[in-house]
N, C-alpha and C positions, 0 to 999 in steps of 0.2 A: 401480649405483640409480638412475633418473629424478627429475630436481629437478621439485618442483610447484609453481607458482606462482600468483598471482594478484593483481590490483592493487586498490588501494580509491579509486572515484572520489570526488571531493567531492563533499560534499552540501548542498545550500542551508539554513540556518538559517530554521525558520519556526515560532518559538514563541509569536507573540503571540496565543493563544486566550485567551479572556475572556467576561465576561459580556454579553449583548446591550445592545445600547443599547434601554434602557426605552421611548423615545419613538417609536421607529419601531415600524412593524405587523411583529411575529414572522415571520409565513409571508414577507419578503422576506429572509428569512435561511436559508429552506430550500430544498431543490431539489426539493420536493415540495409543489405549489402545489394549492390547489383550485380547481374549474371547468376543468381543463384535460381531457385525454384520459387513458383508463384507462394508456395507455403513459407519458404526461407525471408521470402521480400516483406512478409509482414511483419517484422522485427527489426522496422525501422529509427529506433529511438536510439539516443544515449544511454548505455546501460547504467552508466554511475548515476544519470539522474533518475533514473527508476528506481534504483533503490534508495536514491535521498527521498524521492516521492514515497517509497513505502515507508520507509523511516519516520516521516512525518504523520502519515497517516497512521501507523501504527503508535505513535505518541499521543495522538487525538482519540484514536479508540480505546485503549488502554486507557485513559485518563477517565473517557464517558462511562465504562464499563464498571467503574468503579463505585461502591453502594456504600458510601459515606453515613447513612441513617444513623443516629444516635443509639447507641443499643439500652434498650428497656427491658430491664433487669426482671425476673419473676419476682415477687414478694413472699418468701419463704417464710414458715413459723421457724423458729429457732431449734424445736426438736426434730426439724425436719431437715435440715442441712448441718453437717457437720463439720463445716467451717463458720467464724462468723465474718459477718459487712464487712469488718474492720479490714481482716487480715484480706479481703478480696479487693477491698479499696489496695491495699498495698502491693498485690499483683499487678491490678492496673494502672499502677501509679506512674510509671515512664521512670521512677529514682533507682538505680538498680540496685543500693543496697536495700532499699523497703523489696524490690521484686524475692532476691534472695533471699532475706528472713520470710515472706511469706510464702514463697516455694516450699521453703525446709518445713514451715509450720503442715504446710497440707499435706504432704509429704510423709510425715510422723503422724497424723489425723487416718490418714488411710490405711496406713499399715496398722494402726491400732484399731479402727473401726468396726463393727458389729457388722453381719450381714444382712444387710438393710438394702434391698433394691432400691427402695425409695430414694435414697441420701446419695445413691452413687447416681439415678438419674438427675437428681438434683444438680452435680455437676455440670450438666447438660442445658440445663434450664436456665441456670445462669452465666452462660455462654462464655464457659470456661475453657470447654476443650480449643473453641476457633481462636479465645485468645493466647490460648499457650503455644499454639501451632503459629500463632506469631511471634512468639518469644522463642521457637526452636528455630523458623526461616532468619530470623534476624542474627541467630549463631553466635550468643555472646556464650566463650568458651566456659566461664563460670557457672553459668545458668543449664548449658545443654543438659548435663546429668539428670539435675534433678526436672527438668522439665518431661524429659525423656522419660525417665523412671515414673513419674504421674499419669502422663499418657499410656503408656502402657498396660500399668497396674492398676489404675483406677475403678477398672470393672471386674477383676478378676475375684475380690474378696467375696461379692455376691456369688459369684459362680462356682465357689467352693476352689478355688486353683491355688497352687503357691504363689507368692511373689516371684518374680524373674529380676535380676540383679543386673547382667548383662544387655542394657537398656539401648544403648547407642545403634543406629541402623534398625532399627527393629520397630519404631513408632507408625512409619506406611505399611508395612509388613500386618501389624495388629488390628490396623482401620481396616484394612480390606478384608482381612479375617472376620472381622465383626459383623462388616455388611455383606459378607457372604453367608455367613449364618443366619444372617434375620430372613434371606430370599429363600434357604435350602434347609430342610428339615433335618435335624439331627434327632435320632429317634425318634422321628415321627414328630418332633415339635420343636418349630423354628425357635431362634432368640427373639423374644419379643424387646422392642425398642421406641420409646419413644419417640414421636416426630422432631422435637426439639432437639434430640441427639442425634438421631439417623440426620438432620440437616446439617449438624456440624460437622458430624464424621464425613459426609461427602464433600460439603466446602473445604476440610484438611486434608481431604485425598488430593483435590485439585490443585490446592494452592501448594501440597508437596510436588504432586506431580510435575508441578508447572517449574520447577525450579530447576531441574536437570532433564534431560532427553531419558538418562538411563531410571530416572524415577518413573516417567512417564511409560518406559517399555517396561519395567516391572508390573505397573497397574496391567496394561494390556498384557501380559504375558500370564497373568494371575487369573484371567479369566473374567474380568472384572465387567465387560461388555455384557456380557448374559445376566449378571444382575441388574446392572442400570437399564436393562430392558424390562425384566421383571420387576422393579420400582416403579418405573414408568407408568404399566401397564395397572398395576393394585393400588398407586398411591395418588390420589389428584390434587394433594397439600401445594399448595401455591409455593409455599419457603421453598417445599421438597425438591418442585420440578426448576425452581430456580436454579439450585445449589446440581442439579443433575445435569441442567444444560450447560453451567458452568463447567462441569468436569467432563463435559461431553466436548465439549470446544477445547479445553487443553490436551485433550487425547490426541488431538488432529493437530495441535502447534508443532513445528517445524517436523513436519511429518518426512520431508526430504532428506533429515538427517539420521541415521541408523536407524531407518524406517523398518518396523514390524512386516510382517507378510499384510499386505491390505486386505487380505480376507477377514482378517479377524476383526477389522474395523466395518465392513460392508454392512453387518445387522443394525448399524448406528445410523446410517444413512433414511431410510423410511420416519425415524423417530426426529431427525433434522430438517426434513421435508415438512412434517406435521408441526413442529415447533415454530417454520418460519412462517405461520397463519396465524402464529399465538395473538391473543389482543393481548399480552402482557410484554410492556416493552423491553424489561429486563430478559425475558425468555426467548423473546425475538432475534435482540441483538446477538444474545450468544451463539443461537444459532445460526444468522449470518457470519456470527465471527469462524463456526466449525467450518461453514462454506466456503471463506476466503482462506482457511487453513489448506484446505483441502484442492483450494484452486491452484497453491504452489506445488502442486505434483500430478502431471500430465495424466499417471495409472487414474484417475480418480475421473476422470471427463467422462466416462462410458458408464459409469455406474451413475454418478451423479443424473445423467441424463434419464437412465431406466428408471431409477426414484423419482424422476420426476422434479429434482431440483432446479433444475436450467430455466423449464417454464416458468419456475413459481419467481425467481431470482428476476426474471424480465419483468413480471408482471409487479415485484416489489419498487422498482424504478418510479412508480406513482407514489410510493411512501414519502412522506414530509417528514420523517424523524432523522434528524443529523447524521447520528451516530449509525443509525439504519441504515441509510439512503448512501451513506459513504462505504462500508463495509461490503452492497452491495455492487456498487460502481468499482470498487476495488477487485472483487472474484469476478464481475464479468470481463472488466480489463484483462486480468491475468487468462482466463479462458482463451479471450479471441486475439489475445497476443499468439500465443502456441498453436491454433488451429481455427481455421473456418468451419469446420465440421456443424458448430452447434449455430455460428452467426444468423442463417437463414430461419431457423426453429426459434431462434429470442427474439427477431424483428417479427415472426410474426405471431408473436404475444405481447406486441406493441413498446417493443423497447425505444426503437426512435420517436415514438409517438409520446411516449413518456417521460422521454428523456432530455426534449426539447425545453421542456422549461427549466431543466434544471439549467441548461447553459446560461440562465438570465440571474440564476440564483449566487450570492458569493461565495457562499459555504462551499456549493457543488460544481459552479462552471468548468473549474480546471479539469476534476476527473471527467465530469462530463466529455468535454473537449477531449480529451486522454481516450475515452471508451470511442469516440464517433471516428475520431482520426484514423484508429486502427481499421474500423469496418472501413471507411473509405480507400484504406489501403489495398484492400481486397480487388478495389476497379471495378469493372462491366455490372452486372446489376446491383450489387452491392453499392456502388458509389451511386448509381442511380438511385437508389432508394434512399441514400441518405438525402441527396438534392432534392427527392420528392416530397420529404420531409419537412422541406423549408428552413433547414440548417445554415443554408449562406446567408439569407437574410437574417438569420439570430446571429450569424458571426460579426455582419455588419454593422449589429447594436449590441455587440459585447465588447468589439473592439474599443468600442469610446470608454468604456469604464473597467476594462479588465486590468489587472498589473500586469508586468513584464510575463511571466511565469506561465499566467493563462493563456495570452496572446501569444504563445510560442506554440502552445498546442494547438489553438488554432489557428496557427499559420501552417501548418501540418494540413489539416483540410483542405485549406486550399492549397497547398503544394499537391497533392494528390489529385486533388481535381483539377490546375493545370497541366499535370503530367499523363493524363490519362490519354487514352489511346481513341477515345470518343471525341469528336469535335462537339457534339451538341455540349457534352463537361464543360468545354472550355469557353462554350458560348454564354452559358447558362454562370459562369466564373466572372466573366468583362459585364454582362446583365447584371449583375448583384454591385454593380460598381465596386468591387476588391482588387482592383488593379493599383490604385493608390496605396491600399494596404499591403501590399505585395512589395511595392518600391521602396516604403519606410524599411522595411526589413535588409535591404542593399547597407544599412548603417549600422547594424548591431555591432555588439562586440566580441560576437563568435564566430569563427569563422564558419564553422562550419552549417550554420545557420546562414552565411551570406550567401555560401557555396551554393546550397539550397535553393536560394530565394535567387539567385540567378540562373539556376536552371530551369525554375517556374517561369521563368518572366523569358526566355529562349524559347521554349514550347509556346508558348502566348504569341509572343514574336514570330514564330516560325508559322500559326494559324492566322497571324495577321497577313503575313505575306500572300497566303489563299484566298484572304477577302480581298487583297488589294485590287487581284486580278479582277473583280468584277465592278470595280470602281473606275470612275471616268478620267482621274487623275492618276491611278494606279499608284496612291500612295498607302503606304502600312499604317492604317490606323491605329494600330498597338502602339507601333513608334513612336506616330504623332502625339498619342495620347502622353508615352512615357517623357517623353522631351518637356511637355508642356507641364507634367507634374517634378521634372527638376532630376528623373533617374539618369538622363545620357550623364550631367554633371556629376553625377555620384559614382558613374560605372568608371570616368576617365580618374575621378579620385581612385576607384580601386585597381587602377593599372598602375598604381605605385606602391601596392600592396606586397609586403615580405611575402605572403606565403605565394609559391609561384602557382600555383591553382585557380586564387582566386584571381592574377596577372594576368593568366594565361585567360584565363575564361572571360573576365571584362573586355581586354582587348578583342576577341573573337566575335562579340555580339558587340560591339562598336564598331567594328569595320564591317561585319555583315547588314547589321542593321539602319545604322545613323550615319555613318560616314560613305557621301556618295562617291560615284566614280571620278566626280571630278577631283573629289578631295586627295583619294588616294592615288591620282595622277599624279596631283601637284606636290603632293607630299614623295614621289619616287622620283619627278624632274628637281627635286631640291636636293635630295640625298646626291643624286648624278653630277650636278652642278657643285657640288663642294670639292674643294682640292683633295686630290689624296693625301694622306697620310703620312708625312717622311721621318714621324720618329723624334723631332723636333717641338717643342712647345712653341703654339703661337705666340708671339709677343704682341703688345699692341701700345699706342703712349703711355698709358698708364704706367706700366712695368718700367718704358724707360724712366720717365720721370722719377720712379723711387730707386731705382739705381744711380741716378744724381745725386737725389739727397744722402744715401748712404754711404755714398764716394768722398759728399765733402764733408762729412760729420767723420769719418775714419781720417781723413787727413787733417 
């Protein structure tokens, strides 16, 4: 039975989300700003919230992509293996003293062993390569030399090559060289390698490349991309393809940092696209992971579309595997946030139809709402497509059971609908009875969200003024309904806000839509009738009584 392994990279901690500074302009913390082009207006979320969302998704996806199956070692005859099972148990014990003693024994045995290829292959069969790689990545200084020596020299004896003593920093180059020699003939004969050994080498290269960007760039610069394609075309073993796709995903990770020429990675895109349709969930999830990393760099968008990845991602939104669908949603969100060039193509492939059920699933509703809100941000026909898909009805159901973070994502769908330039969109929002949820956002503890809620309500109130022109009583139906919902009281409370933006906006809405002409006239007359301020504080009978008490006590 083949062993299935993955490593979990360290994730940075970024949990500093909090309430925005009320004294700062709330638009400064958004990535969709007013007065910019339509393309820039697509980035209307808070940057730090997007980073936190991505961090949480990475934590989930990394934990799910690990394959923690217990290793099942091959049963080897004593004359086939150069090390006793007791020594292997010591190396895998997790105890530092036992590990050190076992490694020193193994190193001495390899240096003394005969030129027997089967003995060397058996080291791969018992999953030793991958375990030694884990020890190397763990980085115990006292073990690094022995681990590195074993990994670099374990195949050299049967190849009639002298041992290498200066082994530090040579493990990854050695592994890459072994892979390269298995795919290209040297003197007409390529290096033969058992699948069990090959799979561990692929896993080990991926794990080492995942440790640092420099290691990843070394693998790419060494031309391993063509070797990967050769192995994928010739070897159809499941365990090989799994570790191969793990390596492919790692090559795209952090691609925006010290990026190599993307031309070197483009040959991998057709392979990634094919494996998106794999029946094996592990292979499919690593293919999605590669796409997710690609979506961090806009330079890959065009080649991804040309390779058919965009269409396939839209079709995969019908998938029901949690850690696959979350990666798909994340990838689509990254693309749609950056550009509207591929939105229509993905909608034509059923994106909105497939994503609607995801808005009612607790594990995916937040990410689904995030994708839909970014589509709605495009306005016009794209917003119309969102409404035609029945999203507003789904939001009405979602708001009854969703947590606060998910409700915020749903809010921005309502926000973009309420601020649309098409009156039919505003009518659809009111018809879906979403005015009450919008009013509820007036009392949240995020100033930017309150400001956006007031902007959306102001747009609806202006639409209500147009509706009032056709009514017999000429009353604004939106204002009337908002007053019934208690929104007027909430706006009056916001007039005392410490944020000048919210204070002014609340006053403007109240004076324009809620206070009648007579109310404004009465307020003006009261202000005029008040005596002018003389510079001396006004005193009443209570002040005089207090003065008398103070004087009597002093006497």
